[in-house]
C-alpha positions in Angstrom: 104.9 132.1 109.3 108.6 132.5 108.7 111.4 129.9 108.9 112.4 129.2 112.5 115.8 127.7 111.8 117.4 130.4 114.1 115.8 128.6 117.1 117.9 125.5 116.4 121.6 124.6 116.2 121.6 122.6 113.0 124.8 122.3 111.0 124.7 125.1 108.3 125.7 122.7 105.5 123.3 119.9 106.4 119.8 119.6 104.8 117.9 117.7 107.4 114.6 116.6 105.9 114.0 113.8 108.5 112.0 115.1 111.4 109.8 112.0 111.3 112.9 110.1 112.5 114.1 112.5 115.2 113.6 116.2 115.7 116.6 118.4 116.3 117.0 120.0 119.7 115.6 123.5 120.2 118.2 126.0 121.6 115.8 126.7 124.5 115.5 123.0 125.2 119.3 122.6 125.2 119.6 125.4 127.7 116.9 124.0 129.9 118.5 120.6 129.9 121.9 122.0 130.8 120.3 123.9 133.7 118.7 120.7 134.8 122.0 118.9 134.8 123.7 121.6 136.8 120.9 121.6 139.3 121.7 117.9 139.8 125.0 118.9 141.4 123.1 119.9 144.5 120.0 117.7 145.0 119.2 119.5 148.2 117.9 122.3 146.0 115.2 120.0 144.6 112.1 120.6 146.6 109.1 118.1 146.9 107.0 120.4 144.7 109.7 120.1 141.9 108.8 116.4 141.5 105.4 117.4 140.1 105.4 121.0 138.8 107.2 120.3 135.5 105.1 117.3 134.9 102.0 119.4 135.3 103.3 122.0 132.9 103.9 119.3 130.3 100.4 117.9 130.7 98.9 121.4 130.3 100.9 122.1 127.2 100.1 118.8 125.5 96.4 119.2 126.4 96.3 122.5 124.6 97.8 120.9 121.4 95.2 118.1 121.3 92.2 119.9 122.9 91.9 118.1 126.3 92.2 118.8 130.0 95.6 118.3 131.5 94.1 115.7 133.8 93.5 113.5 130.7 97.2 113.4 129.9 99.8 110.9 131.2 103.6 110.7 130.9 104.9 107.5 129.5 108.4 106.3 128.3 107.4 105.1 124.9 104.5 104.5 122.5 104.6 100.7 123.2 104.0 101.5 126.9 101.0 103.6 125.9 99.4 100.9 123.7 99.8 98.3 126.5 98.3 100.8 129.1 95.3 101.3 126.9 94.7 97.7 125.7 95.1 96.5 129.3 91.8 98.2 129.9 89.9 97.3 126.7 87.1 94.8 127.2 86.7 92.4 124.3 83.5 91.6 122.6 82.8 87.9 122.5 83.9 86.5 119.2 84.8 90.0 118.1 87.5 91.6 116.0 90.1 94.3 116.2 91.1 96.4 113.2 94.5 97.7 112.2 95.8 99.0 108.8 98.4 97.2 106.7 101.9 98.5 107.3 101.1 99.9 110.7 104.0 100.8 112.9 105.3 97.6 114.7 104.6 98.9 118.3 100.9 99.2 117.6 100.7 96.0 115.6 102.4 93.7 118.1 100.4 95.2 121.0 97.1 94.6 119.2 98.1 91.2 118.0 98.8 90.1 121.6 95.6 91.6 122.8 93.7 89.6 120.1 95.4 86.4 121.1 94.7 86.9 124.7 91.0 87.8 124.2 90.1 85.4 121.4 89.4 88.2 118.9 90.2 88.2 115.2 92.8 90.6 114.0 91.6 92.3 110.8 94.3 94.0 108.7 92.9 96.5 106.2 94.7 97.3 103.1 93.8 99.3 99.9 93.9 98.3 96.3 97.6 98.7 95.7 97.0 99.0 91.9 95.3 102.4 92.3 97.2 105.6 91.6 95.7 107.2 94.7 95.2 105.1 97.8 93.6 107.6 100.2 89.9 107.4 99.4 89.9 103.6 98.9 91.9 102.9 102.1 89.7 105.1 104.2 86.5 103.6 102.7 87.7 100.0 103.4 88.6 100.9 107.0 85.1 102.3 107.6 83.5 99.3 105.9 85.5 96.9 108.1 84.2 98.4 111.4 81.1 96.6 112.4 79.0 95.6 115.5 81.6 92.9 116.3 84.5 95.3 116.4 86.0 95.6 119.8 88.8 98.1 119.0 90.4 100.0 116.2 94.1 101.0 116.4 95.2 103.4 113.7 97.9 105.9 113.0 96.6 109.3 112.2 98.7 109.3 109.1 100.7 106.5 107.4 104.1 106.6 109.1 106.0 105.9 105.9 104.0 107.8 103.3 102.1 110.5 105.2 98.7 109.4 103.8 96.0 110.8 106.1 93.2 108.9 107.6 89.8 110.5 108.2 89.8 110.4 112.0 86.5 112.1 112.3 84.6 109.6 110.2 86.4 106.7 111.7 85.7 108.0 115.2 82.0 108.4 114.5 81.9 104.9 113.1 83.6 103.5 116.2 81.2 105.4 118.5 78.2 104.1 116.6 79.2 100.4 117.0 80.7 100.7 120.5 84.4 100.1 119.4 87.3 101.6 121.3 89.2 104.1 119.0 93.0 104.2 119.7 95.1 106.6 117.6 98.9 106.7 117.2 99.7 110.4 116.8 103.4 110.0 116.8 103.8 111.2 113.2 101.1 113.9 113.2 100.5 115.6 116.5 102.5 118.8 116.7 102.6 119.2 112.9 98.9 118.7 112.1 95.9 120.0 114.1 94.5 117.3 116.5 91.2 117.4 118.4 90.5 114.3 120.4 87.0 115.6 121.3 85.9 116.3 117.8 87.3 113.0 116.5 85.9 111.0 119.4 89.3 109.4 120.1 89.3 107.2 123.2 93.1 107.1 123.6 95.9 108.8 121.8 99.6 107.7 122.0 102.4 110.1 121.0 106.2 109.5 120.9 107.8 112.7 122.2 111.0 112.8 120.2 109.6 113.5 116.7 107.1 116.3 116.0 106.9 117.4 119.7 110.6 118.3 119.9 111.1 116.2 123.0 113.7 113.5 123.7 113.9 109.7 123.7 112.3 108.0 126.7 109.5 110.5 127.2 106.2 110.1 125.4 102.6 111.2 126.0 99.3 109.4 126.4 95.7 110.8 126.3 93.1 108.7 128.0 89.4 109.6 127.5 86.5 109.0 129.7 86.3 105.2 129.1 89.7 104.8 130.9 89.4 107.2 133.8 88.9 104.4 136.3 91.2 101.9 134.6 94.1 99.9 135.9 97.7 101.1 135.2 100.3 98.5 134.3 102.5 99.4 137.2 102.0 100.5 140.8 104.0 103.7 141.2 103.9 105.7 144.5 103.8 108.9 142.5 100.4 108.1 141.1 98.6 108.1 144.5 96.5 110.9 145.9 98.9 111.4 148.8 102.1 111.4 146.7 102.8 115.1 147.2 103.0 114.6 151.0 106.3 112.8 151.4 105.9 112.4 155.2 102.8 110.2 154.6 103.9 107.8 151.9 104.0 104.7 154.1 100.3 105.2 154.9 99.9 103.3 151.6 97.1 105.2 150.0 95.5 102.8 147.5 93.5 105.6 145.6 95.1 106.7 142.3 95.5 110.2 141.0 92.3 111.1 139.2 91.7 110.5 135.5 94.9 109.8 133.4 97.3 110.5 136.2 97.1 106.9 137.3 98.8 105.8 134.1 102.0 107.9 134.6 105.2 105.9 134.4 107.2 105.6 137.5 109.9 108.2 138.2 107.6 110.6 136.3 109.6 113.7 137.3 112.5 112.8 135.0 114.3 116.0 135.9 116.7 116.0 132.9 114.4 115.1 130.1 111.1 116.8 131.2 112.4 120.4 130.6 113.3 119.4 127.0 109.7 118.2 126.3 108.2 121.2 128.0 110.1 123.6 125.8 109.1 121.7 122.7 105.4 121.6 123.6 105.3 125.3 124.6 107.0 126.3 121.4 104.5 124.3 119.3 101.7 126.1 121.1 103.3 129.4 120.3 103.6 128.5 116.6 100.3 126.6 116.3 100.1 123.3 114.4 98.0 124.8 111.6 100.7 127.4 111.0 103.3 124.7 111.0 101.3 122.7 108.4 100.8 125.8 106.3 104.6 126.6 106.4 105.4 123.1 105.2 102.8 123.4 102.4 104.4 126.5 101.0 107.9 125.1 101.5 107.4 122.0 99.5 105.7 123.6 96.5 108.8 123.6 94.3 109.4 119.9 95.1 105.8 119.1 94.3 106.0 120.9 91.0 109.3 119.2 90.1 107.9 115.7 90.9 104.7 116.5 88.9 107.0 117.1 85.9 108.4 113.6 86.4 104.8 112.2 86.5 105.2 111.7 90.2 101.7 111.9 91.5 100.8 112.9 95.1 97.6 112.1 97.0 94.7 114.6 96.8 94.9 117.3 99.5 92.3 115.5 101.7 94.7 112.6 102.1 98.1 114.4 101.8 100.3 115.5 104.7 102.5 118.5 103.9 105.0 117.7 106.6 105.6 114.0 105.8 105.3 112.2 102.4 107.0 109.6 100.3 108.7 110.5 97.0 107.1 109.1 93.9 110.0 108.7 91.6 110.4 107.4 88.0 110.7 103.6 88.0 114.0 103.8 86.0 115.8 105.8 88.6 118.8 104.1 90.2 117.9 104.1 93.9 121.3 103.0 95.1 122.8 105.9 93.2 120.2 108.2 94.7 121.2 107.2 98.2 124.8 107.8 97.4 124.1 111.3 96.0 121.9 112.2 99.0 124.8 111.3 101.3 127.3 113.2 99.2 125.0 116.3 99.0 124.3 116.1 102.8 120.5 115.6 102.2 119.0 113.6 105.0 115.8 111.7 104.4 114.6 108.2 105.5 114.3 105.0 103.6 111.4 103.0 105.1 110.6 99.8 103.3 110.3 100.8 99.7 109.6 104.4 100.4 111.9 107.4 100.3 110.3 109.5 103.1 110.7 113.2 103.3 109.6 115.0 106.5 109.9 118.8 106.9 109.3 121.3 109.7 109.7 124.9 110.4 113.5 124.7 110.7 113.7 123.7 107.0 114.6 126.3 104.3 114.0 126.7 100.6 117.7 125.8 100.1 117.0 122.4 101.7 114.2 121.7 99.2 116.3 122.9 96.3 119.2 120.7 97.3 116.9 117.6 97.3 115.6 118.5 93.9 119.1 119.0 92.7 120.1 115.6 94.0 117.2 113.8 92.4 117.8 115.6 89.1 121.5 114.7 89.3 120.7 111.1 89.8 118.3 110.9 86.9 120.7 112.5 84.5 123.5 110.2 85.6 121.3 107.1 85.6 
């Protein structure tokens, strides 16, 4: 796969290695959103079918990415909404526990913490031995060991959102199924850049922010709901989620039956005429590229950086636990981090600082020059330490 920077409008002198924070807008998405804005000049041109057609296209496209039917996909405004939608329908085991990893993203942590308090379940936070050089195997093992017959639910990011460390979703999903625990995955930092298969991994619910690796916008995210939740209760009562919603003349007949499967969990005002075309373009483009090809492109792209860091004794996780699209820099302890941040800004290299981690996140719009500029900046900082 070749570089796809030509499909974006990135500033030519910027080295944007920060897709984990916010993806740039595709040219096609920009054009689609402009068309949507212009259409808003004349709302009489918006037909009843238009309230649902783009939503269905998005559900189909996302289903292809994660290997599920479109009917299992719901449109939500944010990952926090998704976690609440799922946990609202999770039945607690008496005296049970819920499992989450240390340093989980706050939206997932706070949602599960409240659920535990409401349902008198213990919250088990699993962390690795931080003294180890490599954390992946130890952390995965401890998560698997923590899941037992008393576990009601496991909520876990597919990869560590600050370091990119991968978790073995297949093994964890198998363990959850064995003990009857609900398996909820946050795919916000993986889906779109890493292959995802909800069937193979036995995932019960998958929550994804739309504005990162899916090339969508803020305020639109996606939710997969498996068989356990196909008859659940949504957290709001939208008219658009009813079986008669497409017949506008019959809305006051107050149909109580929800749309089948995950459709009941769609957020109100699902149509979102301005933002939905942006998300659709992003998802369809990902399907054209293929997440495996995206991951392979990132792997080849970062090789010079990996070799450079290895020369500095900066170890990376073994391949089984390493994400090529998102990772934290392991830098020499003596490096001046404040000076590094100054040099990054001066050289127009954009990465994220999350907690104590310098997070690099690349995608198909990144070039070899972007990587070399990052290497140059680190090297410059070390020499001027």
